[in-house]
N, C-alpha and C positions, 0 to 999 in steps of 0.2 A: 235493787240497794243487797240489800237481803242475802242474797239466792249469792250476787258477788261473795260480799266478807268469807259466806259459809264457806260455797266452794273454797275458796283461795287457802281458807280452816283447812281443811281436807284433802288440803292440797299438800299439805307446807309435814300440817305431820304427816303424810305416806312415804314425802323428799322426806322428814331426817330420818326414816323410822329404817326407808332402805343403806340409808349412806353412814346413819350407826352402826349397822347392824354390818355393812362392811367394815369400818373401821373399826372396828371389836376386833373381827377376823385380822386382818392384819398385824395390831397392835397384840395380839396374844401369838399369836405366832412366832412377831419376829421377837416375842420376850421368849418365847424359849429355849430359842437358839437351830439357829440353823441344822444343827444332828438331829431335830427330833422330829417327826415327824407325826399327825395328826391321826389319830385312830378313832373310828366306828365304836359305839359305847355296846361288848357287849363281844370284843376281841380284843385274846391274846398276848400280848407282845412278848416277846423270849430276845436278851440281847447275851447276842454270842459273845463266845469267853476269851478271856487273851490265848492268841497264841504261842505263847514264850515259856506254852510250858510250866507253870508257877499254879498251884494250885490255891487261891483261899481258904480254902475250906481247912483248920485245923483240927478237927473233931468235934464231937460234940458228946452228952452226957444221957447216957446209957440209964433206956427208959424202959423201966418191966413194962409186959401187956400183957392186960392180966385179964380175957375178953368176962363182960358183964352178961348173962339170960334174962 
């Protein structure tokens, strides 16, 4: 009897673990929007610029570089 209870408990915990992991992935993927994709850790994502010809860069401040030895 005790063995069945322990076995049921472990099976229940395993099922919650597997279903919970799937639900978390499903919810987080849908909340980011259909345009976004899931990227592996360490990968670099580069978004393409708009093709309307206008740049969003308005210039910047000049920083005088001085080499430190």
